[in-house]
C-alpha positions as CSV (number, residue, x, y, z in Angstrom):
1,M,3.7,-6.4,-5.2
2,N,0.5,-6.1,-7.2
3,I,-1.2,-2.8,-6.9
4,K,-4.5,-4.5,-7.6
5,N,-4.3,-6.1,-4.3
6,Y,-4.0,-2.8,-2.6
7,L,-6.8,-0.7,-4.0
8,S,-10.5,-1.0,-3.7
9,I,-11.3,0.3,-7.1
10,A,-15.1,0.4,-7.3
11,V,-18.2,0.7,-5.2
12,V,-21.8,0.3,-6.5
13,I,-24.4,2.9,-5.6
14,V,-28.0,2.2,-6.3
15,L,-30.1,5.2,-6.8
16,M,-33.8,4.9,-6.6
17,N,-35.9,7.3,-8.5
18,S,-39.4,7.0,-7.4
19,C,-42.5,8.1,-9.2
20,A,-46.0,8.6,-7.8
21,T,-46.6,4.9,-7.8
22,K,-44.5,1.8,-7.1
23,T,-45.2,0.3,-10.4
24,N,-43.3,3.1,-12.0
25,T,-40.2,2.8,-9.8
26,V,-36.9,3.0,-11.8
27,T,-33.7,1.6,-10.5
28,K,-30.4,3.0,-11.7
29,T,-27.1,1.3,-11.0
30,E,-24.0,3.5,-11.2
31,V,-20.4,2.4,-10.8
32,I,-18.1,5.0,-9.5
33,K,-14.3,5.0,-8.9
34,T,-12.8,5.5,-5.5
35,N,-9.3,5.7,-4.1
36,A,-10.2,3.8,-0.8
37,I,-7.2,1.9,0.2
38,N,-7.1,-1.7,1.4
39,V,-5.3,-1.0,4.7
40,D,-5.2,-4.7,5.7
41,A,-3.3,-5.7,2.6
42,V,-0.8,-2.8,2.9
43,L,-0.3,-3.6,6.7
44,A,0.3,-7.3,5.8
45,H,3.0,-6.3,3.4
46,A,4.6,-3.9,5.9
47,E,4.6,-6.6,8.6
48,K,6.5,-9.0,6.4
49,Q,9.0,-6.3,5.5
50,L,9.6,-5.1,9.0
51,A,9.9,-8.7,10.3
52,L,12.8,-9.2,8.0
53,Q,14.3,-5.9,9.1
54,T,13.8,-6.7,12.8
55,A,15.6,-10.0,12.5
56,I,18.7,-8.2,11.0
57,A,18.5,-5.4,13.6
58,E,18.3,-7.8,16.5
59,S,21.3,-9.8,15.2
60,Q,23.3,-6.5,15.3
61,N,21.6,-5.1,18.5
62,K,21.1,-1.9,16.6
63,I,18.3,0.3,15.2
64,P,17.8,0.9,11.5
65,R,17.8,4.5,10.4
66,T,18.3,4.7,6.6
67,V,20.5,3.4,3.7
68,T,23.9,5.0,2.8
69,A,24.7,6.5,-0.5
70,D,26.7,3.3,-1.1
71,G,23.6,1.2,-0.5
72,E,24.6,-0.1,2.9
73,M,22.5,-0.1,6.0
74,H,22.9,3.1,8.2
75,W,22.3,2.3,11.8
76,A,21.2,4.9,14.3
77,H,24.0,6.4,16.3
78,E,24.4,4.6,19.6
79,N,25.2,7.7,21.7
80,F,22.0,9.5,20.6
81,D,20.1,9.7,17.4
82,W,16.9,11.8,16.9
83,T,15.5,9.0,14.8
84,E,16.0,6.1,17.3
85,G,12.5,6.1,18.6
86,F,10.7,5.5,15.2
87,F,11.8,1.9,14.8
88,P,10.3,0.6,18.0
89,G,7.4,2.9,17.4
90,S,6.7,1.0,14.1
91,Q,7.0,-2.2,16.0
92,W,4.4,-1.0,18.5
93,F,2.1,-0.1,15.6
94,L,2.4,-3.6,14.2
95,Y,1.5,-5.0,17.7
96,K,-1.5,-2.7,17.8
97,A,-2.5,-3.9,14.3
98,T,-1.9,-7.7,14.9
99,N,-2.1,-8.4,18.6
100,N,1.0,-10.5,18.0
101,E,2.9,-10.6,21.2
102,A,6.1,-11.1,19.2
103,W,5.9,-7.4,18.1
104,K,5.5,-6.3,21.8
105,T,8.6,-8.2,22.7
106,R,10.5,-6.7,19.7
107,A,9.5,-3.2,20.5
108,E,10.5,-3.5,24.1
109,K,13.9,-4.9,23.1
110,S,14.4,-2.1,20.6
111,Q,13.5,0.8,22.9
112,A,15.6,-0.6,25.8
113,L,18.7,0.2,23.5
114,F,18.3,4.0,24.2
115,E,16.4,4.2,27.5
116,E,19.3,5.9,29.2
117,H,19.0,8.8,26.8
118,K,16.0,10.0,28.9
119,Y,18.5,12.0,30.9
120,K,20.0,13.9,28.0
121,T,19.5,17.7,28.2
122,T,21.6,18.6,25.2
123,N,19.0,17.7,22.6
124,H,15.4,18.9,21.9
125,D,14.3,15.6,20.2
126,L,13.4,13.7,23.3
127,G,9.7,14.0,22.3
128,F,10.4,12.3,18.9
129,V,12.5,9.6,20.8
130,F,10.4,8.7,23.8
131,N,6.8,9.7,22.9
132,N,7.1,7.6,19.8
133,S,8.4,4.5,21.4
134,F,7.8,4.3,25.2
135,G,4.7,6.4,24.7
136,H,3.0,3.9,22.5
137,G,4.3,1.1,24.8
138,Y,2.6,2.7,27.7
139,E,-0.7,3.3,25.7
140,L,-0.8,-0.4,24.7
141,T,0.4,-2.1,27.8
142,G,-0.1,0.2,30.7
143,N,3.4,-0.6,31.9
144,D,4.2,2.1,34.5
145,D,8.0,1.7,33.9
146,F,7.3,3.2,30.4
147,K,5.5,6.0,31.9
148,A,8.4,6.8,34.3
149,V,10.7,6.9,31.3
150,M,8.5,9.5,29.6
151,I,8.3,11.6,32.8
152,E,12.1,11.6,33.1
153,A,12.5,12.5,29.4
154,A,10.0,15.4,29.8
155,K,12.0,16.7,32.8
156,S,15.2,16.7,30.6
157,L,13.4,18.4,27.7
158,S,11.9,21.1,29.9
159,T,15.5,22.2,30.8
160,R,15.8,23.6,27.4
161,F,13.0,26.1,27.8
162,N,13.8,29.7,28.1
163,P,10.8,31.8,29.4
164,T,12.2,35.0,28.0
165,V,12.1,33.6,24.5
166,G,9.0,31.4,25.1
167,C,10.5,28.5,23.3
168,I,12.4,25.3,23.7
169,Q,15.9,25.6,22.2
170,S,16.3,23.2,19.3
171,W,20.1,23.0,18.6
172,D,23.0,23.9,20.8
173,V,25.4,26.2,19.0
174,D,28.7,25.5,20.6
175,R,29.7,22.8,18.2
176,G,29.1,21.2,14.8
177,W,27.7,23.0,11.8
178,Q,25.2,24.8,13.9
179,A,28.1,26.8,15.4
180,E,28.9,28.1,12.0
181,R,25.5,29.9,11.3
182,G,25.8,32.8,13.7
183,W,22.8,31.6,15.7
184,K,22.3,32.1,19.5
185,Y,19.0,30.3,20.2
186,P,17.7,28.5,17.1
187,V,14.2,27.1,17.2
188,I,13.1,24.8,14.3
189,I,9.6,24.0,13.1
190,D,10.3,20.4,13.8
191,N,10.3,21.1,17.6
192,M,6.5,21.3,17.4
193,M,6.6,17.5,17.3
194,N,8.3,17.2,20.6
195,L,5.4,18.9,22.5
196,E,3.2,15.9,22.8
197,L,5.5,14.4,25.3
198,L,5.1,17.4,27.6
199,F,1.3,17.4,27.2
200,K,1.1,13.7,28.1
201,V,3.4,14.1,31.1
202,S,1.3,16.9,32.6
203,E,-1.6,14.5,32.3
204,F,0.4,11.7,34.0
205,T,1.7,13.8,36.9
206,G,-1.0,16.4,37.3
207,D,1.8,19.0,37.1
208,P,0.8,21.8,34.7
209,K,4.4,23.1,34.0
210,Y,5.0,20.8,31.1
211,K,1.8,21.7,29.4
212,E,2.5,25.4,30.0
213,I,5.9,25.1,28.4
214,A,4.3,23.3,25.4
215,I,1.7,26.1,25.0
216,A,4.2,28.9,25.4
217,H,6.4,27.2,22.6
218,A,3.4,26.8,20.3
219,N,2.3,30.3,20.8
220,T,5.7,31.7,20.1
221,T,6.1,29.6,17.1
222,L,2.7,30.6,15.9
223,K,3.7,34.2,16.1
224,N,7.1,34.1,14.5
225,H,7.5,31.1,12.2
226,F,4.8,31.6,9.6
227,R,4.6,33.8,6.5
228,A,1.6,35.6,5.1
229,D,0.8,32.6,2.9
230,N,1.0,30.2,5.9
231,S,4.2,28.5,4.8
232,S,6.8,28.2,7.5
233,Y,10.4,29.2,8.0
234,H,12.6,26.3,9.1
235,V,14.7,28.1,11.7
236,V,14.0,31.1,13.8
237,D,16.8,32.4,15.8
238,Y,16.2,34.4,19.0
239,D,18.2,36.5,21.3
240,P,18.1,34.4,24.6
241,E,18.5,37.5,26.7
242,T,15.7,39.7,25.1
243,G,13.5,37.2,23.3
244,D,13.9,39.2,20.1
245,V,13.9,37.5,16.7
246,R,17.4,37.7,15.1
247,F,17.1,35.6,11.9
248,K,14.7,33.6,9.9
249,H,16.6,31.0,8.1
250,T,16.6,27.5,6.7
251,A,18.9,24.6,7.4
252,Q,17.4,21.8,5.3
253,G,15.4,23.8,2.7
254,T,16.7,25.2,-0.6
255,A,16.7,28.8,0.5
256,H,15.8,30.9,3.6
257,E,12.6,32.0,1.9
258,S,11.6,28.6,0.5
259,A,9.1,26.2,1.9
260,W,11.0,23.1,2.9
261,T,8.4,20.4,2.4
262,R,8.9,18.3,5.6
263,G,8.9,21.5,7.6
264,Q,5.4,22.3,6.5
265,A,4.2,18.8,7.5
266,W,5.9,19.1,10.9
267,G,3.9,22.4,11.5
268,L,0.6,20.8,10.3
269,Y,1.0,17.8,12.6
270,G,2.2,19.9,15.5
271,Y,-0.7,22.3,15.5
272,A,-3.2,19.5,15.1
273,L,-1.8,17.7,18.1
274,C,-1.8,21.0,20.1
275,Y,-5.5,21.5,19.4
276,R,-6.1,17.9,20.6
277,Y,-4.7,18.7,24.0
278,T,-5.8,22.3,24.4
279,K,-8.9,22.8,22.2
280,D,-7.5,26.3,21.5
281,P,-9.2,27.4,18.3
282,A,-6.1,29.3,17.2
283,Y,-4.3,26.0,16.8
284,L,-7.0,24.4,14.8
285,D,-7.2,27.5,12.6
286,M,-3.4,27.3,12.0
287,A,-3.5,23.6,11.2
288,K,-6.2,24.2,8.6
289,K,-4.2,27.1,7.0
290,I,-1.2,24.9,6.7
291,A,-3.3,22.0,5.3
292,S,-4.7,24.4,2.7
293,Y,-1.1,25.6,1.8
294,I,0.1,22.1,1.4
295,I,-2.9,20.7,-0.6
296,N,-2.9,23.6,-2.9
297,Q,0.8,23.2,-3.9
298,K,1.2,22.3,-7.6
299,N,4.7,20.9,-7.1
300,Q,3.7,17.4,-6.1
301,K,2.7,14.2,-7.8
302,N,-0.6,12.7,-6.6
303,G,0.0,14.0,-3.1
304,I,3.6,13.1,-3.0
305,P,5.8,16.3,-2.7
306,Y,9.3,17.1,-3.8
307,W,11.7,17.8,-1.1
308,D,11.2,21.6,-1.2
309,Y,8.1,23.2,-2.7
310,D,10.4,25.9,-4.2
311,A,13.2,23.6,-5.4
312,E,14.7,24.9,-8.6
313,N,14.5,21.8,-10.9
314,I,11.1,20.4,-10.3
315,P,10.0,17.8,-11.7
316,N,13.7,16.7,-11.7
317,E,14.1,16.9,-8.0
318,P,13.9,14.1,-5.4
319,Y,10.6,13.3,-3.7
320,D,10.2,13.4,0.0
321,V,7.9,10.5,0.9
322,S,8.5,11.2,4.6
323,A,6.8,14.5,4.2
324,A,3.8,12.9,2.5
325,C,3.5,10.4,5.4
326,V,3.6,13.1,8.1
327,T,1.0,15.1,6.1
328,A,-1.3,12.1,5.6
329,S,-1.2,11.3,9.4
330,A,-1.8,14.9,10.4
331,L,-4.7,15.3,7.9
332,L,-6.3,12.3,9.4
333,E,-6.2,13.8,12.8
334,L,-7.5,17.1,11.3
335,N,-10.4,15.1,9.7
336,T,-11.7,14.3,13.2
337,Y,-12.1,18.1,13.8
338,T,-13.5,19.1,10.4
339,N,-16.2,16.5,9.4
340,D,-13.7,14.6,7.2
341,A,-12.7,17.6,5.1
342,Y,-9.5,16.1,4.1
343,K,-10.5,12.4,3.4
344,A,-10.0,12.7,-0.3
345,D,-6.6,14.2,0.1
346,V,-5.5,11.5,2.5
347,E,-6.7,8.8,0.1
348,R,-4.8,10.3,-2.7
349,I,-1.7,10.3,-0.7
350,L,-2.1,6.7,0.7
351,T,-3.1,5.4,-2.7
352,S,0.1,6.8,-4.2
353,L,2.3,5.5,-1.4
354,A,0.9,2.0,-1.9
355,T,2.1,1.9,-5.6
356,D,5.3,0.1,-6.7
357,E,6.9,3.5,-7.3
358,F,7.0,4.2,-3.5
359,T,6.5,0.8,-1.8
360,A,9.5,-1.6,-1.8
361,E,9.1,-5.2,-2.7
362,I,9.6,-7.6,0.2
363,G,13.2,-8.4,0.8
364,T,14.5,-5.2,-1.0
365,N,15.3,-1.7,0.2
366,H,17.1,-3.0,3.2
367,N,13.6,-4.1,4.4
368,F,12.3,-0.5,4.8
369,I,8.7,-0.2,3.7
370,L,9.0,3.0,1.6
371,K,11.3,4.4,-0.9
372,H,12.3,7.9,-2.0
373,S,12.6,10.1,1.0
374,V,15.1,12.9,1.7
375,G,16.9,13.8,4.9
376,S,18.8,17.0,4.1
377,I,20.0,17.9,0.6
378,P,21.9,21.0,1.8
379,H,23.9,18.6,4.1
380,N,24.2,16.1,1.2
381,A,22.7,13.6,3.6
382,E,20.1,10.9,3.1
383,I,19.0,11.8,-0.4
384,D,16.5,9.6,-2.3
385,V,16.6,6.8,0.4
386,P,14.3,5.1,2.7
387,L,14.0,6.6,6.2
388,N,12.7,4.9,9.4
389,Y,10.4,7.9,10.2
390,A,8.7,7.7,6.8
391,D,7.8,4.1,7.6
392,Y,6.6,5.2,11.1
393,Y,4.3,7.9,10.0
394,Y,3.1,5.7,7.2
395,L,2.0,3.1,9.6
396,E,0.4,5.6,11.9
397,A,-1.5,7.0,9.0
398,L,-2.7,3.5,7.9
399,L,-3.9,2.7,11.4
400,R,-5.6,6.1,11.8
401,Y,-7.3,5.5,8.4
402,K,-8.4,2.0,9.5
403,E,-9.9,3.3,12.8
404,Q,-11.8,6.1,11.1
405,Y,-13.1,4.5,8.0
406,E,-13.0,0.7,8.3
407,K,-14.8,0.2,11.6
């Protein structure tokens, strides 16, 4: 891949300095550099890569998630996987970008693999799964069957809401590693990303209860998850009987008081979307504060952060490209509320992501678009590998950028 094909590197601005008479007019030509990205070229590359990945996935009737430490494809778990919605979501993005009916067919086939998970009440990630797949499908096709799936998923998700706490419970604590932490009602910052499903379903049905749950969750998280510097804890554990905060911990960061990078991005994205649906200025204010925190971090390379802003061995720590992609997409939404205040920051991130350092050559990387993401270092899982949700938020950011700046 040639980076020269991806970057628009110069624009010419003609500055006219006029004197009192036209005969004394002086024309000055100045060439300035810009980081504006050639979105069409990047999307064309992404389409070729995901077409190869889709062919393999369809032959296995599975959904790509990441690559194992041994370099093999890691497919999404068939019984449930919080990442299963991102692959069809990426296919829907390519349908939107190309109007190629083949991508519509592929997306429908992929999301059908997990449709029955809409009834699951044991996981909080139904928003990730169904809003990012069936949600895009409904938006692009108007298929009422897709809307019905989203409504059922929202019903399932809402069963995890405790009005005493004011939040949706993230993880169950009766099994697995979560049972070993002493938690009773853990709520993770990631859960902000599941609220969009609830907002949409209230719009679909006219029933305000889903939106009310989303607002309560956002307000409780706003109250308890953030530090004085506007960084976020990963996990806040509550007493389900009193609603009191018991612990403020991490699960995927380097320490309880560290700023796990993707967690900061989840919070930014979550409050930007909450503002979109409510126009509550408190949410916009929080999103702007998180954006400022992220942008002012020194522990990143041209907008690409390491996996935790407080990791001990920076710069000898893995990057988390997925966090950069979520951040870029969220900043693009925030731009629409702030007169493009973050355009330069977005362009810095997208320009970096388009380089050979982070974008895989076609036919490599098990046909994921991007390299160098991190799932969870404390769990020794998915370290310096591609992730399907990095690709998803990258495509979303590219399309948002194109819609805003390449009309």
